[in-house]
C-alpha positions in Angstrom: -0.6 30.1 25.0 2.1 28.4 22.2 1.7 26.4 20.2 3.5 23.7 21.5 1.0 24.6 24.0 -2.2 23.0 21.7 -3.7 19.5 20.9 -1.6 18.5 18.4 -3.7 17.4 15.0 -3.2 15.1 12.0 0.2 14.6 12.1 -0.1 10.8 12.5 -2.0 10.2 9.7 -0.2 9.7 5.9 -3.1 9.8 4.3 -6.1 11.6 4.9 -8.0 8.1 5.0 -8.2 4.1 5.2 -5.3 4.2 2.6 -2.4 1.7 2.7 1.2 2.6 1.5 0.7 -0.6 -1.4 -3.0 0.0 -2.3 -1.6 4.1 -2.7 1.2 2.7 -5.3 -0.8 0.3 -6.8 -3.2 3.6 -7.8 -0.4 5.6 -8.7 1.0 3.4 -10.2 -2.8 3.3 -12.7 -2.6 7.0 -12.8 1.2 7.6 -14.0 0.6 4.9 -16.0 -0.9 6.8 -18.8 1.7 9.6 -18.5 -0.4 12.5 -17.6 0.2 16.2 -17.3 -2.2 18.0 -15.9 -3.2 16.3 -12.2 -6.4 17.1 -10.5 -6.8 17.0 -6.6 -9.9 17.9 -5.2 -9.8 18.2 -1.4 -5.9 17.5 -1.0 -6.1 18.3 2.2 -1.5 18.4 2.6 -2.0 16.9 -1.4 0.8 13.0 -0.3 -1.0 11.1 -3.3 -1.5 13.9 -5.2 2.6 14.4 -4.7 4.0 11.0 -5.4 2.2 11.3 -8.6 3.9 14.6 -9.4 6.5 12.7 -8.7 5.6 8.6 -10.3 5.1 11.0 -13.8 7.8 13.7 -13.8 5.9 15.5 -17.1 2.4 16.5 -14.9 2.1 19.4 -13.2 -0.7 19.6 -10.5 -2.9 22.2 -8.3 -4.4 20.8 -4.7 -8.3 22.0 -4.0 -9.0 22.3 -0.3 -10.2 25.1 2.2 -7.9 23.7 4.9 -5.1 26.8 4.9 -2.9 24.7 7.1 -3.8 21.3 5.5 -2.1 23.7 2.4 0.6 25.1 4.4 1.6 21.3 5.2 1.2 20.3 1.5 3.6 23.3 0.6 6.1 22.6 3.0 5.8 18.4 1.5 6.7 19.8 -2.0 9.5 22.0 -1.2 11.1 18.7 0.4 10.6 16.9 -1.8 11.7 19.6 -4.9 8.1 19.3 -6.6 7.9 23.3 -5.2 7.5 24.9 -9.1 6.2 21.3 -10.7 2.7 22.1 -7.6 0.4 24.3 -6.8 -1.7 24.9 -3.1 -5.3 27.5 -3.6 -7.1 27.6 -0.8 -10.8 27.8 -2.4 -13.8 26.6 -3.1 -14.5 23.1 -6.2 -17.9 23.1 -6.6 -17.6 24.6 -10.5 -14.3 24.6 -10.4 -12.9 25.5 -14.1 -9.5 24.0 -12.7 -10.4 21.6 -15.9 -10.5 19.5 -17.8 -7.4 17.7 -16.3 -5.6 13.9 -17.0 -6.0 12.5 -13.9 -8.2 13.9 -11.2 -7.8 12.2 -7.6 -11.5 13.5 -4.9 -10.4 10.7 -2.0 -13.5 11.9 0.8 -13.9 15.2 -1.0 -17.1 14.1 -3.6 -18.9 16.2 -1.2 -17.3 19.6 -2.5 -18.5 19.5 -5.8 -22.3 19.0 -4.3 -24.6 22.0 -3.3 -23.3 22.1 0.8 -27.3 23.5 1.6 -28.2 20.3 -0.3 -27.7 16.3 0.8 -24.9 14.6 -0.4 -25.5 13.8 -4.2 -22.5 11.4 -5.0 -24.4 11.8 -8.7 -23.7 14.9 -9.5 -20.6 14.6 -7.8 -19.8 12.2 -10.5 -21.0 14.4 -13.4 -19.1 17.3 -12.4 -15.7 14.3 -12.2 -16.7 13.3 -15.8 -16.8 17.2 -16.8 -13.4 17.9 -15.5 -10.9 14.9 -17.1 -9.6 15.1 -20.3 -10.8 12.5 -22.7 -8.3 9.4 -22.7 -8.2 10.7 -18.6 -8.4 8.9 -15.4 -10.2 9.7 -12.1 -9.4 7.8 -8.9 -13.5 8.4 -6.9 -12.6 7.1 -3.1 -16.8 6.6 -1.7 -17.9 6.2 0.9 -20.8 3.3 0.7 -22.7 0.6 3.3 -21.0 -2.9 4.1 -24.8 -4.1 5.2 -27.3 -1.7 5.9 -27.0 0.0 9.0 -29.6 -0.3 12.5 -31.6 2.4 14.3 -29.1 1.8 16.6 -25.7 1.6 13.9 -27.3 4.7 12.5 -28.0 6.3 15.7 -24.7 5.7 17.5 -22.5 7.4 13.9 -22.4 11.2 13.2 -25.7 13.4 13.8 -28.2 13.3 11.5 -27.1 9.6 10.3 -29.6 7.6 7.7 -29.8 5.1 5.0 -29.8 7.3 2.0 -26.8 8.7 3.5 -25.1 6.1 1.2 -25.6 3.2 -1.3 -24.0 -0.4 -1.4 -21.5 -0.4 -3.7 -23.4 -2.1 -7.2 -25.3 1.1 -6.7 -21.7 3.9 -6.2 -20.8 1.5 -9.1 -23.6 2.4 -11.1 -23.8 5.7 -10.8 -20.1 6.1 -12.3 -21.0 4.3 -15.0 -24.6 6.5 -15.5 -22.3 9.6 -15.9 -20.0 8.4 -18.1 -17.3 6.3 -17.1 -16.5 2.6 -17.1 -15.3 1.2 -14.5 -11.4 0.1 -14.2 -10.9 -0.8 -11.4 -12.6 -1.3 -8.0 -11.2 -2.0 -4.6 -12.0 -1.7 -1.4 -10.5 -0.6 1.4 -10.0 -3.5 4.0 -10.5 -3.3 7.6 -6.5 -3.6 8.8 -6.4 0.1 7.4 -9.9 1.1 8.6 -7.9 0.7 11.7 -5.1 2.2 11.0 -6.5 6.0 9.8 -8.5 5.7 13.1 -6.9 5.3 15.5 -4.0 7.3 13.0 -6.5 9.8 13.5 -6.7 10.1 17.2 -3.2 8.9 18.5 -1.2 12.0 18.9 -4.6 13.8 19.9 -4.5 11.1 22.5 -1.2 11.7 23.6 -1.3 15.0 24.5 -4.6 14.3 26.5 -3.3 12.0 29.0 0.3 14.3 28.9 -2.2 17.4 29.7 -5.2 16.7 31.5 -6.1 20.1 33.2 -5.3 22.1 30.1 -7.7 24.2 29.0 -8.0 23.1 26.1 -8.6 19.4 27.7 -12.1 19.5 28.1 -13.4 20.3 25.2 -10.4 18.6 23.1 -11.6 14.7 25.7 -14.9 15.6 24.5 -14.3 15.8 20.9 -12.0 13.5 20.0 -14.9 10.7 22.9 -17.0 11.2 20.3 -15.2 10.7 18.1 -14.0 7.6 18.5 -17.5 6.5 20.1 -18.8 7.4 16.6 -16.6 4.7 14.9 -16.9 1.8 17.7 -20.2 2.0 18.3 -21.9 3.3 14.6 -20.0 2.5 11.7 -17.1 0.4 12.4 -17.8 -2.5 9.9 -21.2 -0.8 8.7 -19.4 2.0 6.7 -17.0 1.2 3.8 -14.4 2.9 1.6 -14.3 2.4 -2.7 -12.6 3.7 -4.6 -12.5 3.2 -8.1 -10.2 4.6 -11.0 -13.1 5.7 -13.3 -12.3 6.1 -17.9 -14.1 8.3 -19.0 -16.2 7.0 -22.2 -15.6 8.0 -25.5 
């Protein structure tokens, strides 16, 4: 079985999250305005946003940290294609307790769990304290974090990920309050739109759905079909319109 026979993975996505080109441009512009010299991307994946920050801040170097070797390899290829290989490093390691700070700019989009104890429930307050430790005075943090747009019903929770609970996320106001308690001021607060969510969710499965249509009898088809159907159902029958993503640009208090 060759690699081309296998189900594709995430090739239709530019960013691994509900993030539009326009919003990404604005986030990058705000980060680059501070002329950072060091950038850390926690849970970077292939580091698309990290690479764009480095392009917008020519004097900066960056590190992307993740535990997914395939995504990191994709990031290295992208960096080489853009002439950034000498300014960025993609490292396969845990971010918990990382010593890769302090830095001038931090990206942590949908990855705050990487800063927390994996044996305990996700703790955004602990993640925010870690981000505060890792950023230099006058630096910036861009945090992408889930929040409840509205309190989920029991039926919606049952349709989400296994074991989903109301305590899994806070409302937006509670999340921002945690950032302030951790020693930040929220310089910019924005949330992913319905269109961004739909682009991400459909893009997440697009290539795999096309592959399944073309390979219904493939040895991996049944397993892949079940996985994709569960993912789609969790969105459509669970968290669609209930779970939001906030993009917070945070400034550490002196």
